[in-house]
N, C-alpha and C positions, 0 to 999 in steps of 0.2 A: 539480398542481395549476394548473398554465400552462395547459396545453390546458382545461381545465377552465373556470375563468374565462371563457378566448379563445372554448368553444363556448359559453356563454351569451350571448354578445353581445360582439360584436369590439369593438373603441374606435375611433373616428370617426378615420381621416386628418385632417393639420394641415393648412389649406387649402392652395392650389399656389398661389405669386406668383412674376411674374413683372417683371420691368424695360424699360423701354421708352426712346429716348431722344427730344426731338423732332422731328428727322427722320424717326422712325418711327411719330409719329402716323398720317398716314392712309393707309400701308400699312396701321396696324395696323386702322384703319378697314374698310380694303378687304376684307380679310379675314372681318369679324365683322359688315359689313352687311346680308348678309341672316338674320340673327340677330336683329339689333338691331332689324330692322327686323318681323319676323315674330311675336316674342317679345318682346321690347321689358323684357327682365332684367337689362339695364344698368345702373349709377347711377354719373355721373361727380358726385363727393366733391371740395368745393374747400376751404379751411380760411380763415377773416379773421378780423381781431384784431376788438376792441372799438373801435381810434380807427377804422378804416375802416369801420364800418360808422356811427358817427358821423361823420365829415367825408360820406358817402353823404347821409346825413338831412341835415346841413346845406346840401349842394349844389342836394337837391330840383327835382331836373329833372325825375325825373314822381311822380306820385302816392305818395303809401306803402302799401304791400301792393298795386300790379300786380305780375300776375306778368308772364314771363318770353316775350315776343310776337313776338319772332325763331326760326323754327326753328333750334337747334343739334343737329343727329342724331349727328353725331361724340363719341363719351365721350371720346376719347383728348386732346380741345384740351377747353382752359378758356373761359368765360363770363362778359361781364359785365352783372351784372345791372342789371336795371334800376332797382329799388327791391329793399329788402328790407322782408317782413311789418312787421303792426302790433306790438312788442312783441319784437324779435329785438334784441339789444343785443349776442349777439359775446361774450357771457361763456366763460369755458372749458367746452366738453362740450354745450352750447347748442348746439341744431341746426334748422335750418329746410328745407323740402323744398319747393321749388319743381319745379313744372313746366310744358313748355311743345309746341305743340302738334307732330309727329312727328320726335319728342325724346327721347333717356331722360331719366329723373328726374333730379334736378341736386340735391346737399344741399349747405349752405352749414354749418358745422360750428367754433363760434366755439373763437378762440385766447385769450379773456381780453386785459387791458392790456399785464399781463408779456413775455408771449410762452416761458414758462420751459418746461423739457423734459416737465416733471408736468402740465403744462397743455396739451401737445402731443398729452401720452398720453392726457388726459382727451379730447379731440379727436378724436384719430380713431379710439378706441373706442368714443366715443357715436356716431360716424359710421357705422362700419362695421354694430354694432348694428343702425340704424336700417335701414338698407340691408337686412340679412336680415330686419327687419320688413318691410319694404314686399315681399320675397317677391324680390330681385333675385338673381340666383345669379355676377352680376360685380360684380365695383366695379374703378371705376377711380380711385387715390389718385392725388390733386396735391398735392406737398408744396410747404409755402407762401413765396412770395418774398419774405416778411418774415422776419427774421434769430427763430430756436429759441435760445434761452441756456440754459447747464447752471443749477443750484440755489443760490443764496445759499448759505456758506459761512463759515461761522465767520472766517476771517481772509484770505478773498477777494472778488474780485466775480467773478458772473457773467462768462461767457465766450460767446463766438458759437461755434455746433458750426459747422462743415465742410458742405458741401452736401454729401460722403460720410456723416457721421454722421446729418445729418438722414434720409439716403434708407432708412441702415441702420433707422435706428427708426420708421423710416416700417411698413417691411417687419414690424417686430419686430411692435409693438403692432397692425396690422392681423390678423397671423395671434394673438395671444391673442385678442385682441376678438373674434375667430370664435369662438372655443372654446364648446364644450357639453358640458359634462357629461349624455349622455340614453339614455346606453348598453341601458339597463334599465328607459325609458317603453315600456310594449308599447299607449298608444293615445295619442293625440294632445288637446288637451284640447277640440275639436269635434268630436270622435266616430272620426275617419279610424284609418284603421290605420297605427301609429307602428316600432313594430315588432311583426307579427305573431307567433302561437307558429305553432312548427315545428314539423314533425314530424324525430322522430331522425337520419332522411338528408340533409334539409333542414341539420341543424346542422351536420353533419360536412362539410358541402359551403361553407357559410358559414364555419366556421371558417378554412379556406385561403382564404379570398379578404377583401382589409380592404373594406368598404364603400366607397363611389364615392361621391366630393367631389360637396356640389351647391351650391360655392360656391368662388369661383378670387378673387384681389387682384394686380393690375394697379400697379406705380408710376409714375410718370410720373418715371423719374432715367434720367440714362447711368451713374449708376456703378452698373453690373450686381454687381462685386463685391461692394459693401456690399449691396446687396439681397442677394445671395443670405449674407450672414453674417447679415444678422439675421431672413433666414428659417431660420435654422440656429438661433440663438439660440431662436427662437421655439416651433419643434420639439420642441427638449429642453424648455422650459417646460411643453412640454402635455404631456409625457411625466411632468414632474412631478407636472404637476396629475392627469393619469388615475393612478397610483402612489396620491395623496395623499386621491384620489375613494374608493377600494376599501373598504367598510366591514367587517366584522372576519371576515366570514363569507368575504371571498374574500380582502381582504388581510393575509392571513398570511407568517409570515416562509421557508416553504418557497416561498409565492409570488411574494415580492421575489427570492431566491433564485437561483429557474429565470427569472427575468425578465432578471437582470443576467447570468447568463450567454449568455444569448440576444443581450440585445440591445447586450450593454456590451461582453464579455471579448471578440466578435469583433472588433472596430473595430480598424486595421492601429495599431500602438506601444501595443497594450493590454496587459496580463499579468495573471492574476490569481495571485499571490501565497499567498492561505491562506486555503480554507474549511474553516471549524468548525462544526459541530454539535452541540448537545444536550449530552451527558457530556463529548463532547471537550472543552468547553469549560471543561471544570473541571479534565478532567484537563495542560490544557496551562495551571490557574493563575490563569482567569479567572474565580475564586471572585464577584463582585461583581457582575457580566454573569448570570454562569448564574442565581447565588441570584435577581435579581429573572426572570427567566424560567421557572424550574424550575416554578413554579406551574401554566401554562399545560398546554394536550394540542398545544398545535403549540412541540416545541422547539425554543431559539432559537441563531441562527447568529450567525454575522462572518464577513466578508467583507475580503478586501484586497486591493487591483488597481492595479496600476500605469504609467501613460504614459510612455514615454521620445521625446521627442520634439525635443529637442536633446542627443545625444548628448557632446556637448563641453563644457557647463556639467557645474560641479558642483552647481549651485541646485537645490533640489529642493521642492515646493510637496505638506505633507501636509492632504490634507481628511479629518475624523473627523466624522461624523456620526449623531447619537441617534436610533435604531430602533425607537420604542416602535410597535408595529402596533396597539395598545389597550388604553389605562391608566384600568382602574376606582380605580386607588388602590395596588390590592392590598389586603390587608386594612386600613392606615385610607382606607375605600372612600371614595371620592368622593358627594358630597352631592347629590341631585335638580339636573340643570340644570350639573351641572362636568364631569358625564361624558359627554355625547350626541353630543361633538365628537373624543371623544379618537381615536379611528381617525384621526384629522389627528398623534397625537402621532410620527410617523413623522416627519415633513417634514425633520427636518433631515438625515436619510438619503437622503431621496429628489432635495432639491437638492442634496448631496456625489456621487450619485453623477451624477446628469442632468446637471450642470458638469464632472465626469470626462467620461463622455460628448460634450457642445460643446465642449469639448476635443481631443478625438480627432478627431471630423466636421473640424471647423476645421483640424487638423490644422497647430499651434499649435506654438511654438518652444521651446514650454517643458516641464519633465518635474512631474507630477503624480502621488500617488500618493490614496487615498479608500480608506478604513476605517469601513465602517459594521457597524453590528449591530440587529441586529432581537430585540426581545421582545417577547410580552404580558405586562403587566403584571397578571396575573389572578388570583380566588382558589378556590385547591384545596387539597387534601389536601399539598402537597410548599407549600403559597407560603413564603413567608419571611417573617418574622414583626417586629414591632416588638420589638425591645433584643436581639434577634442580633447577635451580633459576628462578624465577616468578616471572612477575610482579603484582603488587594488582591493582586492581581497584584505591584506594588512589596513587597511583604510587610507594610504597615503591617496595624494591623487597625483596623477600622472598626465603630464602635457604628450600630444602625439606629432609629431613635428617631421616622423613619417614612415607612411603605412609600411612600407616594405621593410619595416624593423620591427616585423611582430614576435619573431621567438622567446625574446624575452621578454615582451608581455605574458606570452605562454606560459612560459616557465618561472615566472616568477608568484605567478597567482597560485598555481601547483606546489611550490615550495613552501608557499605556505598554509596550503589545503594539508599537506600532507604529514606537516610536523605540528596543526593545532586541530584539525578537523577531522583529519580522518581517522577511524574507527579502527586502526590495528592495535593488535595484540600486545606488539612492542614499538615504543614510542623509535624515531629511527635515531642510530648513534654516530653515524655517516652517513652524508648527503654523495650521491655522483649524477652530477646532472650531464645528459648525453645528447648534445646536437649540430646541427650541422649548420652554423649562427650566424658566419659571416668569410662573404673572399677574402675577408683578409688575411687568414689563418690560411691561404695557400700564396696568397702576397709574402706573409712573414718564411714560412715554413715548408711552401713546394706542396707538391702531393703526396710525398710518404711519412709524414710526419702528420701525428695531430698536439694540438693545443693544449696544455694542460694547465691549467686557474685553479687553485689551490690555498685554502686558509688553516691545512692543517699538515705538518709537516711529512710526520708518520704518514700516511695514506699516501701522498704526495711522491712519498721515494718509493713505497710496494706498486705502484701504478707505474712509477719510471724502470723499475728492476721488473715486472712482467714483462713489460714492452721490451725489454733487451732479450726476455726467457721465449715470445712468441717470435717474435721478429716482425710486432704490430710496434711502431714506435711514438713514443709520446716526446712532448721539449715542454717543461717549464715555463711559464710566463710569464709578466710581473703583474701586479694587481700592485694600484698604490693609491695615495688619499690625492694626489694630481689628479689620476683618472676616476673618481670618484665626486672633481668638483667640478668634472666637463657635464655632467647629468644636472646637475641642480639651477633652478631658474626660478622667477621672479612670481610669476602666474602660479605656477605653482610650484606642488614640493619635488616634482622631475618632472624631463621627459625623456622620452625614449632613446633617441638619438642624438647624443652631441655632436655638435658644427663644425664641418674641415674635414681633413681627410685624416689630421695627427688624430694615432693611437685607435684606430677605428675599433678595431677586436675587448682591449685592455679596459674598456668603460663598463665593457657587459655584466662582470663577474661583481663588479660594486652597483653596479643597479640593481641587477636582483636579486643579492644580498639584502639591499636598501630597502628594495619593493616588499622583502617577504623577508620572513623570523628566522635568521643561521645562524644566531649570535651564541647558541648553544652549538651542535654538531659539528665535527667539520665538516667543512663541503667541498669538494670538487668538479669542476665544468668542463667538460670535455670540449675541444669546440673541433668539427676533421670539415673541412673543405673538401667541395663538390666538384669533380671536374671527369668526364667521361670521355674525353679527351685522347688522342695519343694511342701508347700500346696497350692500355688496359682494355680499351674501350672495344677493339679487333675481339677481344675472347668472349663479347658478351656477360663479362660479370661486373659488379658492381665494385669500387673501388670505397673500402672504408667499413664496409657491412664484419668480416672475420674478426677486426681490432678490439672490440669491449668484449665480444664473446669469447676469447680466447686467453684472449689477459685477464676480464675478471675469473675466469674459472680457475686461471693458475691462481690468483690470489687469496680465492677464499679458504 
C-alpha cells in the first residue's frame, strides 16, 4: 500500500532551512550574488510591531507611501524603510511588500502590539506565504529585535523568549508556513502543467525519487542548533499533516502501519514492541478495538513502539493515539455535513507517532512509548451494532449505545494493553492520550484551544505551560464523579455514550479510566475538535497537527 500511494504521487519534501550569523551576511551574498541579480527570486522578510509603525508615521521623515529609493541588493542584511504604505498598521499577520531598484523584494510583516508567540507565528506564516505568492525561491527571515513573549497564562505573566527560542520558532514556523498539500493536483489553475499524467515507467522512476525543493529559507541567527531543532520539529509536523491529508482510498490502516515501519521504526533508539492486525486483536482480547474496525474491508491494526533515550532513568512517557482512518459513524451514521472531513479522525495517532519520530530524530534524553490503533468505522455485514455488549480487555462489559462514540472504545483497550500487556522495557509512569474525540470541545472552547482532562496536576501544569510557550493552547476541563455516574447502567458495567447533551465531553475520561487500568500512572487526555472551515482551510493546512508535536518536545 505504501508503494501504491507513493507511485500515485510523491509527497513534497519539507523546505530546507539554513542559519547564518551577522558576520556571514556578506559571504552569503557573494555566493548568491549572480543568482540574485539574474533571477531576482530572493525575498527579504523583516518583522515590525504596530508601535514601530506608529512611531515611524509620527516622525514623518518622508511622505507616507514612498518606496525605498536606496538600492539594497543584499537580502541577508536588514533595511530601514523611508516609510510604510498608507493603511499598513503592523497588526499581527499583516504584510507590506516594498520594492527598490536593483534589490530583492522586501516584505514587512506585522507583529501586532503584544508581540506574543501566537502573533509571531501569524507574522512568519503570512510573510513566507506572501513570498511564495510573489514567486520567490528563497526567503531570508530576519528575527525581530523586539521581545517575543509567551502567551498569557492563568496564573503567570508572559515571559520573554530567549534568542535561541526565537530562532527555533522562526525555523519551525517557516517550515509549516511553506507546507502545501497539492500532490494530487494535475494542472494549475492557469492551465499550466503541474503534475502531468505520467507513463507507468515514469511513475516507477519517480516513486524512487523525492520531488525537488522549489523553495528554501535562511534564518538570520547564529543559533544554529536552535534552527536545526525548529526545522526538525517542522518536518515532523509536515509528516503529521501529510498523514492527515490522505483520503480514505489511500489512508487505510495498512498504509499507516507500513509508513510507521519505514519512517519511524528504523530510527536510532526506536523498537517495535507489538504489531497486531485483524483477528489478532480479537485473540489478544482487544475486543473493543476489533469490534469498531471489523465492519470495514480494511482490517484494523495496533502498533506499540518504544524509544529509550535515557537508560539511567526509570521514568517513561506513554503516548496513546486514536487513529480512525475514516469515521462514517457506523450504523449510527453521521448526517450530511458531518462526515466529509472524517479522514482526519486519525490525527491523534498521527500526532503521537510523529511526536515519537521527532523525539528520536532530535535524540532527546527521554524515554517514550507510542501506542496507536488504526481502524475504519464503516458500515458492512460485520459492523458492530447499537445495543451490543462487548467485553473489554480489562474484563468489563460495555453496552454500545452509539456506534459513533467509537474513539473511547479504541482508547480504553489500548490504555489497558500498554500498561499491562505491552512488552515495554520501561512501564509508563505518565500517559498522554491524543484524540479528535468529540465536537463538544469545539462548542466548549472553539477552534484554537484543545481540551485537557488530567488526573495529575504536575503533568497538567507542564502541558498547559508548554502550550503557552508554543502558542498551541490547551485548557483544563473538569472530571468528577457526577460524570462517571452518567456512564453506568444496569444491563452492563458501562455504556459508551451517556444519554442527552449535558456534559458530552466530560464523561470521556472517566469511561476510559474505568475501562482501563489507569490508577497508577498519571494520565492526561488531550481532546482537539476538528474543523477545516474558515480561515485555515484556505491555506490547505490541517488545524491541530502542530499542537502536541511542538508542545511535547518543549516539555521533554
